[in-house]
VOGU-3710 file (C-alpha; in Angstrom, 3 decimals, decimal comma):
1> misfavneva> 0,000/0,000/0,000  1,291/3,451/-0,885  1,615/6,164/1,712  2,759/9,782/1,625  4,323/11,693/4,497  3,237/15,164/5,571  6,458/16,824/4,394  6,059/15,245/0,932  2,519/16,532/0,542  3,422/20,009/1,793
11> hwvdgrvvnt> 6,296/20,189/-0,700  4,124/19,107/-3,647  1,500/21,812/-2,977  3,991/24,497/-1,892  2,221/24,656/1,461  3,015/24,873/5,171  1,856/22,882/8,187  0,016/25,351/10,434  -0,546/23,235/13,558  2,896/21,744/14,196
21> selgplleei> 2,941/22,744/17,876  -0,419/21,061/18,535  0,636/17,840/16,791  4,090/17,494/18,368  5,779/14,116/17,718  2,626/12,837/15,982  3,522/14,938/12,929  6,318/12,545/11,926  4,052/9,517/12,205  1,211/10,725/9,968
31> rvsrpgslag> 0,991/9,141/6,525  -1,878/9,072/4,034  -2,677/6,504/1,369  -5,864/7,742/-0,315  -7,920/10,868/-0,975  -11,149/11,096/0,974  -14,211/13,172/1,767  -14,333/15,464/4,782  -17,326/13,748/6,398  -16,330/10,562/8,178
41> sqpldlvfff> -12,702/10,702/7,037  -10,172/8,341/8,619  -6,460/8,660/9,587  -5,195/7,312/6,248  -7,247/9,874/4,269  -6,124/13,143/2,726  -8,975/15,650/2,525  -9,592/19,185/1,259  -11,471/22,161/2,685  -11,716/25,262/0,507
51> srafehelps> -15,426/26,132/0,559  -17,694/27,173/3,433  -20,380/25,023/1,842  -18,711/22,039/3,547  -17,980/23,531/6,987  -20,804/21,468/8,529  -18,693/18,363/7,790  -15,632/19,560/9,734  -16,658/18,152/13,161  -16,489/14,593/11,785
61> vragilitge> -12,984/14,960/10,256  -10,465/12,341/11,428  -8,163/12,558/8,393  -4,387/12,296/8,444  -3,940/15,463/6,368  -6,303/18,351/5,592  -5,434/20,796/2,787  -6,944/24,267/3,041  -6,447/27,868/1,944  -4,593/30,511/3,918
71> lfvkplklak> -7,843/32,421/4,526  -9,315/29,488/6,458  -6,396/28,957/8,859  -7,446/31,428/11,566  -11,156/30,443/11,580  -10,248/26,749/11,790  -7,896/27,345/14,679  -10,452/29,427/16,582  -13,143/26,768/16,027  -11,200/24,394/18,352
81> lsfwnqtavi> -12,421/21,308/16,547  -10,940/17,973/17,612  -9,055/17,335/14,362  -6,769/20,350/14,986  -4,744/18,226/17,468  -4,569/15,048/15,385  -4,699/16,037/11,701  -1,841/17,752/9,871  -3,398/20,949/8,471  -1,539/22,235/5,407
91> acadpylala> -2,313/25,724/4,134  -1,456/26,759/0,586  -2,213/29,597/-1,812  -4,539/27,595/-4,071  -6,106/24,473/-2,519  -8,064/23,709/-5,691  -4,810/23,545/-7,647  -3,410/21,450/-4,787  -6,257/18,978/-5,323  -5,300/18,696/-8,997
101> llsekfaavl> -1,596/18,231/-8,226  -2,204/15,591/-5,579  -4,769/13,745/-7,698  -1,908/13,117/-10,132  0,252/11,661/-7,353  -2,500/9,297/-6,254  -3,593/8,402/-9,787  -0,064/7,313/-10,671  -0,345/4,410/-8,214  -4,069/3,882/-7,622
111> ssvahmgavq> -5,677/4,117/-11,066  -5,339/1,561/-13,841  -6,333/4,167/-16,435  -4,096/7,024/-15,307  -1,311/6,231/-17,789  1,109/8,522/-15,990  4,499/9,130/-17,560  6,455/7,303/-20,212  8,163/4,003/-19,479  11,578/4,231/-21,067
121> nsnppevhpt> 12,248/0,791/-22,488  12,306/-0,840/-25,900  9,533/-3,387/-25,581  7,835/-4,267/-28,875  4,157/-3,437/-29,471  1,518/-5,626/-27,826  -1,347/-6,401/-30,209  -4,359/-8,412/-29,051  -5,044/-11,468/-31,270  -8,482/-10,142/-32,230
131> avvdptaelg> -7,156/-6,777/-33,433  -6,802/-6,132/-37,183  -3,674/-4,199/-38,120  -2,891/-3,386/-41,745  0,639/-4,523/-42,689  1,510/-0,983/-43,826  0,645/0,534/-40,431  3,541/1,534/-38,142  3,419/0,850/-34,398  6,061/2,346/-32,104
141> ervkvgpycv> 7,664/0,735/-29,081  5,419/-0,115/-26,134  2,231/0,497/-28,133  -0,696/-1,545/-26,779  -3,589/-2,439/-29,074  -6,641/-3,892/-27,322  -9,273/-6,417/-28,437  -11,148/-5,822/-31,693  -9,272/-2,663/-32,634  -8,835/-1,841/-36,330
151> ieakarigag> -5,758/0,026/-37,575  -5,921/0,778/-41,278  -3,376/1,371/-44,021  -0,396/3,665/-43,433  -1,538/4,726/-39,976  1,309/5,616/-37,595  1,113/5,232/-33,808  3,853/6,645/-31,567  5,699/4,947/-28,723  3,857/4,227/-25,498
161> ttlyagctvg> 0,345/4,819/-26,852  -2,532/2,626/-25,639  -5,671/1,744/-27,598  -8,437/0,158/-25,562  -10,973/-2,280/-26,986  -12,853/-1,461/-30,146  -10,923/1,573/-31,352  -10,712/2,350/-35,068  -7,783/4,238/-36,592  -8,466/5,157/-40,206
171> pgcvigencv> -6,112/5,259/-43,189  -3,210/7,667/-42,912  -3,906/8,689/-39,321  -1,000/9,821/-37,159  -1,057/9,388/-33,368  1,797/10,721/-31,226  3,551/9,246/-28,202  2,012/8,271/-24,855  -1,577/8,849/-25,960  -4,601/6,989/-24,591
181> lfprvtlyew> -7,618/6,075/-26,693  -10,308/4,648/-24,438  -12,838/2,070/-25,753  -14,608/2,730/-29,055  -12,723/5,852/-30,114  -12,969/6,390/-33,890  -10,457/8,353/-35,947  -11,475/8,902/-39,560  -8,829/9,055/-42,277  -5,942/11,553/-42,085
191> teignrvrlh> -6,656/12,600/-38,502  -3,502/13,783/-36,712  -3,063/13,526/-32,950  -0,149/15,010/-30,958  1,610/13,634/-27,877  0,043/12,786/-24,500  -3,527/13,115/-25,795  -6,409/11,441/-23,928  -9,497/10,567/-25,972  -12,350/9,150/-23,895
201> sgcvlgsdgf> -14,852/6,484/-24,867  -16,953/7,099/-27,935  -15,014/10,089/-29,307  -15,301/10,547/-33,073  -12,669/12,687/-34,781  -12,743/13,410/-38,498  -16,340/12,696/-39,431  -17,932/14,808/-42,177  -19,101/18,287/-41,345  -22,790/19,107/-41,720
211> gyapkkqgek> -22,974/20,685/-45,148  -25,559/20,440/-47,932  -26,201/22,653/-50,952  -29,899/23,020/-51,827  -31,073/21,657/-55,167  -33,795/23,759/-56,717  -36,466/23,483/-59,344  -37,202/27,098/-60,062  -37,518/28,772/-56,671  -38,508/25,613/-54,863
221> vsghqkifhl> -35,998/23,432/-52,979  -36,272/19,872/-54,269  -33,336/18,174/-52,579  -29,968/18,447/-50,860  -26,568/17,907/-52,454  -24,096/16,631/-49,892  -20,823/18,546/-49,547  -18,123/15,916/-49,140  -15,566/17,132/-46,636  -12,019/16,619/-47,881
231> gkvvvgddve> -10,050/18,218/-45,048  -8,893/16,688/-41,777  -8,666/17,131/-37,995  -5,385/18,140/-36,355  -5,013/17,851/-32,569  -2,016/19,221/-30,644  -0,184/17,972/-27,552  -1,663/17,453/-24,059  -5,268/17,645/-25,267  -8,102/15,809/-23,499
241> iganstvdrg> -11,459/15,158/-25,172  -14,392/13,816/-23,168  -16,649/10,866/-23,855  -18,913/10,924/-26,938  -17,553/14,236/-28,186  -17,169/14,829/-31,921  -14,802/16,903/-34,025  -15,712/17,295/-37,705  -13,065/17,409/-40,398  -12,516/20,545/-42,429
251> tigktqicnq> -14,511/21,031/-45,604  -11,246/21,929/-47,288  -8,300/22,478/-44,972  -8,376/21,496/-41,323  -10,262/21,678/-38,063  -7,595/22,440/-35,475  -7,456/21,727/-31,746  -4,260/23,300/-30,387  -2,093/22,287/-27,406  -3,662/21,883/-23,949
261> vkldnlvhig> -7,267/22,266/-25,109  -9,744/20,474/-22,812  -13,147/19,365/-24,110  -15,800/17,955/-21,785  -18,221/15,134/-22,640  -20,749/15,579/-25,460  -19,028/18,547/-27,064  -19,397/19,105/-30,817  -16,752/20,962/-32,830  -17,873/21,885/-36,347
271> hnahleegav> -15,869/21,841/-39,575  -12,912/24,225/-39,872  -13,252/25,440/-36,286  -10,039/26,573/-34,611  -9,413/26,231/-30,873  -6,286/27,983/-29,620  -4,000/26,813/-26,808  -5,633/26,043/-23,469  -9,268/26,628/-24,438  -11,721/24,871/-22,094
281> vcggtclagn> -15,171/23,819/-23,347  -17,761/22,392/-20,941  -20,249/19,614/-21,676  -23,004/19,816/-24,249  -21,538/22,820/-26,072  -21,641/23,111/-29,872  -19,276/25,179/-32,018  -20,539/25,779/-35,544  -18,343/25,672/-38,615  -15,501/28,169/-38,895
291> sslgkftyig> -15,960/29,444/-35,339  -12,845/30,006/-33,241  -11,744/30,238/-29,619  -8,727/32,226/-28,459  -6,113/31,158/-25,949  -7,352/30,032/-22,520  -10,981/30,828/-23,171  -13,634/29,253/-20,937  -16,943/28,172/-22,487  -19,752/27,141/-20,141
301> gltgitnhvh> -21,886/24,069/-20,700  -24,810/23,782/-23,138  -23,619/26,829/-25,066  -24,015/27,435/-28,785  -21,451/29,386/-30,816  -22,559/30,257/-34,339  -20,719/30,307/-37,661  -17,597/32,462/-38,024  -17,842/33,845/-34,458  -14,563/34,440/-32,586
311> vgdgasvgsl> -14,188/34,343/-28,796  -11,054/36,308/-27,898  -8,101/35,285/-25,735  -8,970/34,871/-22,054  -12,677/35,491/-22,591  -15,468/33,582/-20,851  -18,929/32,529/-21,975  -21,596/31,638/-19,417  -23,534/28,383/-19,528  -26,651/28,168/-21,716
321> slvtkdvpag> -25,556/31,146/-23,828  -26,057/31,624/-27,550  -23,029/33,444/-28,957  -23,892/35,134/-32,244  -21,242/37,856/-32,326  -17,562/38,108/-31,445  -16,510/38,282/-27,786  -13,520/40,598/-27,184  -10,360/39,350/-25,493  -10,890/39,195/-21,742
331> gtavgspqre> -14,624/39,788/-22,119  -17,561/37,818/-20,734  -20,676/36,909/-22,709  -23,853/35,613/-21,078  -27,347/34,621/-22,110  -29,565/34,515/-25,158  -29,641/37,038/-26,661  -25,944/37,422/-25,964  -24,960/40,300/-23,697  -21,886/41,380/-21,791
341> yhehfrahal> -21,944/39,994/-18,231  -22,920/43,192/-16,359  -25,393/44,263/-19,046  -27,053/40,853/-18,858  -27,742/41,134/-15,139  -28,799/44,789/-15,365  -31,357/43,741/-17,973  -32,672/41,002/-15,685  -32,845/43,381/-12,732  -34,798/45,893/-14,812
351> lsrmlskrrs> -37,175/43,185/-16,016  -37,710/41,983/-12,432  -38,556/45,532/-11,280  -40,999/45,979/-14,157  -42,746/42,681/-13,318  -42,844/43,586/-9,638  -44,519/46,937/-10,395  -47,015/45,230/-12,685  -48,019/42,789/-9,935  -48,495/45,597/-7,436
361> h> -51,070/47,369/-9,637
//
């Protein structure tokens, strides 16, 4: 069983132990082996407290280590709860970031699907007997191909990449090193994937965009002529795409997902869209064709972004918004119709006052 000492954890989160005098010699004995919840935690647990919404759970804490923010140190000490004399309390500047950093430490040893780090050896690829691999495909060292995968002609897969059961890699696809394709991921032809990319179950990259030219008899539409999409999808390094998300290929040219982009589950990226470095898109959001997101933008869930709209660097879009016009760098768009954040809530306040006056008459 793994266990981490207090000084290790404090170092990883750039934190400090704030109750050393109360703990005394016990401080050197404390070790944790798993993350846990505040309520009912036990001595081997590491827990987090960075929101007052969970303060009602503090009396039941028995954890080995509690991570919190600097602002909570004084109130916790004054509360005189029992854990203060038996739990190592580590304060740091950003406990939410600390959670992310420590989740990586635990995942490396606790999770079978973490795939942390590259193993530097020269083992040949491992291909399940039921997988179908075209003889012209190239598999790097330590590649693992699971049951019933299909790898088509001239595909290239980099060292250390894992394909779980039922994945399909189309002709001419390129996958970088140390990637993970979870079950039933589908890459259409020519799709390019960078290094350390995680594609969750059911992802489809490179399917046709939604494009049809109307056929007419006189002024009346009589049918739809499909536009065959002849471009591709290009994904950068350190990208993660959630389950059942789809990225359409370019009509002509490419749909591009740059480095460090994070897509939630059930996200749709239309043809020729361009997502710059670090963009974050929450679940259920749809980007129409030729739309674009700047660097480190944040798009709330169930949002629609229409054709040719650009969301500038560092901008945010609230959940359930319909974005029909550009959002400036650093700006915030909310609602439908789309408004700037403060304007949106002023409009709602005005509407509420008008309704209130109407009821009073």
